[in-house]
OpenMM code with the backbone's topology and positions (N, CA, C; nanometers):
from openmm import Vec3, app, unit

residues = "MET ALA VAL SER GLN ALA PHE SER VAL THR TYR ASP ALA LEU THR ASP VAL LEU TYR ILE SER ASN GLN THR ALA PRO ALA THR ARG GLY VAL GLU ASP SER GLN GLY ILE VAL TRP ARG TYR GLY SER ASP GLY ASP LEU ILE GLY ALA THR VAL LEU ASP PHE VAL ASP LEU TRP ALA LYS ARG SER GLY ALA LEU ALA GLU GLN LEU SER ALA HIS PHE LYS ILE PRO HIS PRO GLN ALA LEU LEU VAL LEU GLU GLN ALA LEU ASP HIS GLN PRO HIS".split()
positions = [
    Vec3(17.3486, 8.6404, 9.5596),
    Vec3(17.3645, 8.5686, 9.6447),
    Vec3(17.3940, 8.6439, 9.7856),
    Vec3(17.3268, 8.6104, 9.9426),
    Vec3(17.3331, 8.6577, 10.0529),
    Vec3(17.5080, 8.5627, 10.1050),
    Vec3(17.5537, 8.7375, 10.1987),
    Vec3(17.6673, 8.6274, 10.2168),
    Vec3(17.6197, 8.6609, 10.3840),
    Vec3(17.6474, 8.5056, 10.4789),
    Vec3(17.5968, 8.4989, 10.6072),
    Vec3(17.7305, 8.5729, 10.6968),
    Vec3(17.6713, 8.5926, 10.8060),
    Vec3(17.7699, 8.6449, 10.9047),
    Vec3(17.7724, 8.5155, 11.0207),
    Vec3(17.9337, 8.5591, 11.0619),
    Vec3(17.9681, 8.4254, 11.1591),
    Vec3(17.9433, 8.4821, 11.2532),
    Vec3(17.9291, 8.4410, 11.3481),
    Vec3(17.8765, 8.4385, 11.4900),
    Vec3(17.9342, 8.3837, 11.5608),
    Vec3(17.9380, 8.4023, 11.7333),
    Vec3(18.0775, 8.3213, 11.8079),
    Vec3(17.8808, 8.3258, 11.9052),
    Vec3(17.9409, 8.2234, 12.0113),
    Vec3(17.8434, 8.1807, 12.0288),
    Vec3(17.9403, 8.0766, 12.1419),
    Vec3(17.8752, 8.1578, 12.3059),
    Vec3(17.9448, 8.1036, 12.4279),
    Vec3(17.8470, 8.0786, 12.4834),
    Vec3(17.8501, 7.9710, 12.5728),
    Vec3(17.7609, 7.9404, 12.6927),
    Vec3(17.8352, 7.9097, 12.7962),
    Vec3(17.7381, 7.9883, 12.9458),
    Vec3(17.7870, 7.9769, 13.0774),
    Vec3(17.6581, 7.9079, 13.1398),
    Vec3(17.7420, 7.7766, 13.1733),
    Vec3(17.6257, 7.6936, 13.2475),
    Vec3(17.6321, 7.7337, 13.3874),
    Vec3(17.7129, 7.7918, 13.4602),
    Vec3(17.7093, 7.8326, 13.6271),
    Vec3(17.5525, 7.9539, 13.5796),
    Vec3(17.5923, 8.0414, 13.5286),
    Vec3(17.4944, 8.1387, 13.5077),
    Vec3(17.3542, 8.1105, 13.4177),
    Vec3(17.4079, 8.0093, 13.3709),
    Vec3(17.3085, 7.9960, 13.2322),
    Vec3(17.2318, 8.1177, 13.1492),
    Vec3(17.3713, 8.1441, 13.0831),
    Vec3(17.3772, 8.2948, 13.0221),
    Vec3(17.4191, 8.2252, 12.8539),
    Vec3(17.3709, 8.2774, 12.8028),
    Vec3(17.4583, 8.2435, 12.6230),
    Vec3(17.4953, 8.3713, 12.5298),
    Vec3(17.5809, 8.3627, 12.4958),
    Vec3(17.6099, 8.5368, 12.4553),
    Vec3(17.6121, 8.4720, 12.3262),
    Vec3(17.6277, 8.5838, 12.2647),
    Vec3(17.6126, 8.5350, 12.0759),
    Vec3(17.6503, 8.7032, 12.0194),
    Vec3(17.7688, 8.6452, 11.9705),
    Vec3(17.8439, 8.8030, 11.9172),
    Vec3(17.8332, 8.7909, 11.7822),
    Vec3(17.8506, 8.8875, 11.6641),
    Vec3(17.8581, 8.8679, 11.5908),
    Vec3(18.0105, 9.0050, 11.5314),
    Vec3(18.0271, 9.0268, 11.6191),
    Vec3(18.1848, 9.1366, 11.6044),
    Vec3(18.2353, 9.1254, 11.7741),
    Vec3(18.3891, 9.1373, 11.7420),
    Vec3(18.4734, 9.1189, 11.8340),
    Vec3(18.4960, 9.2706, 11.9354),
    Vec3(18.3968, 9.3721, 11.8774),
    Vec3(18.4453, 9.5048, 11.9614),
    Vec3(18.3433, 9.4788, 12.0651),
    Vec3(18.3765, 9.5853, 12.1272),
    Vec3(18.3321, 9.6167, 12.2814),
    Vec3(18.1690, 9.6308, 12.2454),
    Vec3(18.0761, 9.6224, 12.3454),
    Vec3(17.9396, 9.6502, 12.3355),
    Vec3(17.9364, 9.8308, 12.4259),
    Vec3(17.8664, 9.9293, 12.3763),
    Vec3(17.8849, 10.0463, 12.4573),
    Vec3(17.7661, 10.0643, 12.4769),
    Vec3(17.6580, 9.9723, 12.4794),
    Vec3(17.5078, 9.9966, 12.5352),
    Vec3(17.4262, 9.8835, 12.4953),
    Vec3(17.3783, 9.8075, 12.6156),
    Vec3(17.2970, 9.7308, 12.6221),
    Vec3(17.1812, 9.7740, 12.6342),
    Vec3(17.0914, 9.6969, 12.5435),
    Vec3(16.9295, 9.7179, 12.6236),
    Vec3(16.8483, 9.5916, 12.6447),
    Vec3(16.8164, 9.5983, 12.7507),
    Vec3(16.6915, 9.4162, 12.8038),
    Vec3(16.5930, 9.4556, 12.7661),
    Vec3(16.5427, 9.3258, 12.6539),
    Vec3(16.4395, 9.3581, 12.6215),
    Vec3(16.2972, 9.2547, 12.7223),
    Vec3(16.1684, 9.2845, 12.7300),
    Vec3(16.1021, 9.1901, 12.8037),
    Vec3(16.1233, 9.0438, 12.7815),
    Vec3(16.1713, 9.0382, 12.7200),
    Vec3(16.2173, 8.8282, 12.7311),
    Vec3(16.3324, 8.8651, 12.8170),
    Vec3(16.4148, 8.9300, 12.8223),
    Vec3(16.4964, 8.8615, 12.9019),
    Vec3(16.6645, 8.8975, 12.8286),
    Vec3(16.5950, 8.9099, 12.6797),
    Vec3(16.7707, 8.9159, 12.6108),
    Vec3(16.8613, 9.0757, 12.6412),
    Vec3(16.9167, 9.0885, 12.5872),
    Vec3(17.0140, 9.1670, 12.6046),
    Vec3(17.0879, 9.2309, 12.5262),
    Vec3(17.0025, 9.3278, 12.4305),
    Vec3(17.0883, 9.3190, 12.2749),
    Vec3(17.2194, 9.4129, 12.2868),
    Vec3(17.3322, 9.4011, 12.2626),
    Vec3(17.4411, 9.4628, 12.2860),
    Vec3(17.4984, 9.5336, 12.1333),
    Vec3(17.5005, 9.7063, 12.1455),
    Vec3(17.4969, 9.7677, 12.0626),
    Vec3(17.6713, 9.8148, 12.0759),
    Vec3(17.7222, 9.8161, 11.9482),
    Vec3(17.8840, 9.8959, 11.9505),
    Vec3(17.8539, 10.0478, 11.9290),
    Vec3(17.9718, 10.1239, 11.9090),
    Vec3(17.9635, 10.2344, 11.9831),
    Vec3(17.9320, 10.3514, 11.7934),
    Vec3(17.9039, 10.2566, 11.7161),
    Vec3(17.8159, 10.3049, 11.5721),
    Vec3(17.7122, 10.2710, 11.5897),
    Vec3(17.6371, 10.2209, 11.6914),
    Vec3(17.4887, 10.1546, 11.6810),
    Vec3(17.4063, 10.0800, 11.6036),
    Vec3(17.5317, 9.9897, 11.5605),
    Vec3(17.5580, 9.8723, 11.5044),
    Vec3(17.4944, 9.7426, 11.6206),
    Vec3(17.4115, 9.6467, 11.5574),
    Vec3(17.3772, 9.5970, 11.7105),
    Vec3(17.4751, 9.4577, 11.7124),
    Vec3(17.5576, 9.4178, 11.8280),
    Vec3(17.7000, 9.3052, 11.7667),
    Vec3(17.6753, 9.2240, 11.8315),
    Vec3(17.5535, 9.1893, 11.9301),
    Vec3(17.5718, 9.0949, 11.9901),
    Vec3(17.4094, 9.0669, 12.0803),
    Vec3(17.4457, 8.9452, 12.1560),
    Vec3(17.2759, 8.9498, 12.2460),
    Vec3(17.3216, 8.8476, 12.3438),
    Vec3(17.3196, 8.8822, 12.4769),
    Vec3(17.3059, 8.7876, 12.5933),
    Vec3(17.1654, 8.7917, 12.6446),
    Vec3(17.1833, 8.5736, 12.6259),
    Vec3(17.0530, 8.5987, 12.6689),
    Vec3(17.0471, 8.5121, 12.7996),
    Vec3(16.9445, 8.5815, 12.8735),
    Vec3(16.9493, 8.5565, 13.0421),
    Vec3(16.8505, 8.4033, 13.0270),
    Vec3(16.8979, 8.3268, 13.1025),
    Vec3(16.8425, 8.2018, 13.1852),
    Vec3(16.8416, 8.0938, 13.0100),
    Vec3(16.9116, 8.0743, 12.9999),
    Vec3(16.8832, 8.0414, 12.8213),
    Vec3(16.8212, 7.8802, 12.8286),
    Vec3(16.9226, 7.8344, 12.8934),
    Vec3(16.8213, 7.6806, 12.9052),
    Vec3(16.6647, 7.6670, 12.9571),
    Vec3(16.6723, 7.7284, 13.0884),
    Vec3(16.5675, 7.7259, 13.1879),
    Vec3(16.4252, 7.7821, 13.1071),
    Vec3(16.4775, 7.8802, 13.0291),
    Vec3(16.3961, 8.0040, 12.9360),
    Vec3(16.3731, 7.9264, 12.7533),
    Vec3(16.5011, 7.9067, 12.7699),
    Vec3(16.5012, 7.8949, 12.5920),
    Vec3(16.4589, 7.7479, 12.5543),
    Vec3(16.5224, 7.6942, 12.6195),
    Vec3(16.5820, 7.5565, 12.5242),
    Vec3(16.5002, 7.4627, 12.4522),
    Vec3(16.3146, 7.4701, 12.4971),
    Vec3(16.2356, 7.4452, 12.4506),
    Vec3(16.1966, 7.4829, 12.3526),
    Vec3(16.2184, 7.6035, 12.3756),
    Vec3(16.1402, 7.7336, 12.3167),
    Vec3(16.2573, 7.7973, 12.1578),
    Vec3(16.3490, 7.7275, 12.1121),
    Vec3(16.4558, 7.7911, 12.0507),
    Vec3(16.3945, 7.8590, 11.9086),
    Vec3(16.3524, 7.7575, 11.8578),
    Vec3(16.2113, 7.9058, 11.7295),
    Vec3(16.1837, 7.9686, 11.7391),
    Vec3(16.1208, 8.0605, 11.8793),
    Vec3(16.0984, 8.1608, 11.9100),
    Vec3(16.2007, 8.2637, 11.9608),
    Vec3(16.3343, 8.2022, 11.9830),
    Vec3(16.4663, 8.2938, 12.0133),
    Vec3(16.5000, 8.3181, 11.8748),
    Vec3(16.5069, 8.2266, 11.7866),
    Vec3(16.5232, 8.2198, 11.6166),
    Vec3(16.4814, 8.3072, 11.5903),
    Vec3(16.3231, 8.3115, 11.5948),
    Vec3(16.2918, 8.4470, 11.5589),
    Vec3(16.3812, 8.5967, 11.5877),
    Vec3(16.3549, 8.6133, 11.6884),
    Vec3(16.3938, 8.7271, 11.7393),
    Vec3(16.5451, 8.7423, 11.6925),
    Vec3(16.6722, 8.6387, 11.6620),
    Vec3(16.7595, 8.6768, 11.6304),
    Vec3(16.7755, 8.7283, 11.4991),
    Vec3(16.6913, 8.6153, 11.4382),
    Vec3(16.6646, 8.6871, 11.3254),
    Vec3(16.6495, 8.8246, 11.2661),
    Vec3(16.4834, 8.8738, 11.3205),
    Vec3(16.4619, 8.9821, 11.3574),
    Vec3(16.6093, 9.0808, 11.3012),
    Vec3(16.6397, 9.1126, 11.4966),
    Vec3(16.6969, 9.1995, 11.5186),
    Vec3(16.8832, 9.2107, 11.4420),
    Vec3(16.9948, 9.0907, 11.3752),
    Vec3(17.0556, 9.0243, 11.3480),
    Vec3(17.0330, 9.0838, 11.2240),
    Vec3(16.9391, 9.0524, 11.1500),
    Vec3(16.8811, 9.0735, 11.0208),
    Vec3(16.9812, 8.9631, 10.8934),
    Vec3(16.8917, 8.8284, 10.9661),
    Vec3(16.9758, 8.6902, 10.9266),
    Vec3(16.8603, 8.5855, 10.8631),
    Vec3(16.8260, 8.5427, 10.7983),
    Vec3(16.7900, 8.3997, 10.7495),
    Vec3(16.7415, 8.3847, 10.8592),
    Vec3(16.6655, 8.2737, 10.8906),
    Vec3(16.5522, 8.2389, 11.0343),
    Vec3(16.6702, 8.1438, 11.0230),
    Vec3(16.6605, 8.0236, 10.9402),
    Vec3(16.7866, 7.8987, 10.9420),
    Vec3(16.9270, 7.9623, 10.9653),
    Vec3(16.9619, 8.0488, 10.9363),
    Vec3(17.0755, 8.0903, 10.9448),
    Vec3(17.0702, 8.1266, 11.1669),
    Vec3(16.9670, 8.1301, 11.1680),
    Vec3(16.9425, 8.1691, 11.3295),
    Vec3(16.9593, 8.0760, 11.4460),
    Vec3(16.8690, 7.9523, 11.3235),
    Vec3(16.8562, 7.8221, 11.4237),
    Vec3(17.0088, 7.7800, 11.4275),
    Vec3(17.0836, 7.7847, 11.3390),
    Vec3(17.1922, 7.7112, 11.2979),
    Vec3(17.2914, 7.7855, 11.4624),
    Vec3(17.2739, 7.8946, 11.4344),
    Vec3(17.3654, 7.9581, 11.5340),
    Vec3(17.3010, 7.9344, 11.7038),
    Vec3(17.1384, 7.8618, 11.7168),
    Vec3(17.1293, 7.8399, 11.8651),
    Vec3(17.1596, 7.6189, 11.9082),
    Vec3(17.1925, 7.6229, 11.7618),
    Vec3(17.2213, 7.5209, 11.7471),
    Vec3(17.3468, 7.4888, 11.8158),
    Vec3(17.3978, 7.5575, 11.7730),
    Vec3(17.6006, 7.5564, 11.8257),
    Vec3(17.5556, 7.5158, 11.9567),
    Vec3(17.4889, 7.6054, 12.0357),
    Vec3(17.4653, 7.6350, 12.1988),
    Vec3(17.4690, 7.4919, 12.2123),
    Vec3(17.3144, 7.4544, 12.2241),
    Vec3(17.2085, 7.3592, 12.2260),
    Vec3(17.3497, 7.2074, 12.2264),
    Vec3(17.3982, 7.1790, 12.1344),
    Vec3(17.5004, 7.0968, 12.0828),
    Vec3(17.5805, 7.1107, 12.2358),
    Vec3(17.6195, 7.2197, 12.2973),
    Vec3(17.7697, 7.2514, 12.3951),
    Vec3(17.6762, 7.1385, 12.5048),
    Vec3(17.5052, 7.1593, 12.5676),
    Vec3(17.4878, 7.1293, 12.6622),
    Vec3(17.4349, 6.9849, 12.7290),
    Vec3(17.4712, 6.9822, 12.8611),
    Vec3(17.4246, 6.8157, 12.8881),
    Vec3(17.2991, 6.7992, 12.8546),
    Vec3(17.2929, 6.6918, 12.8327),
    Vec3(17.1760, 6.5898, 12.8430),
    Vec3(17.1602, 6.4960, 12.8860),
] * unit.nanometer
topology = app.Topology()
chain = topology.addChain("A")
for resn in residues:
    res = topology.addResidue(resn, chain)
    for name in ("N", "CA", "C"):
        topology.addAtom(name, app.Element.getBySymbol(name[0]), res)
């Protein structure tokens, strides 16, 4: 049986930035990809979080594509990645 990772999800509506973390340790390095996602790494080189720029503007209607990115980078099942995003989308004004 696979163990699910716990994620902390915070959305900043003023800047339209979504923060996803699976550890409380501070990031020592961030790498922005071509899609505006900053992948944050801890001192041991492990992925500890993602900062998604322009979350609502670029990703709210393409959550499946973003979930694929999260699934691949965090090495979690796609359904779990979708649940992480649903946490953020549930807190958006409609």
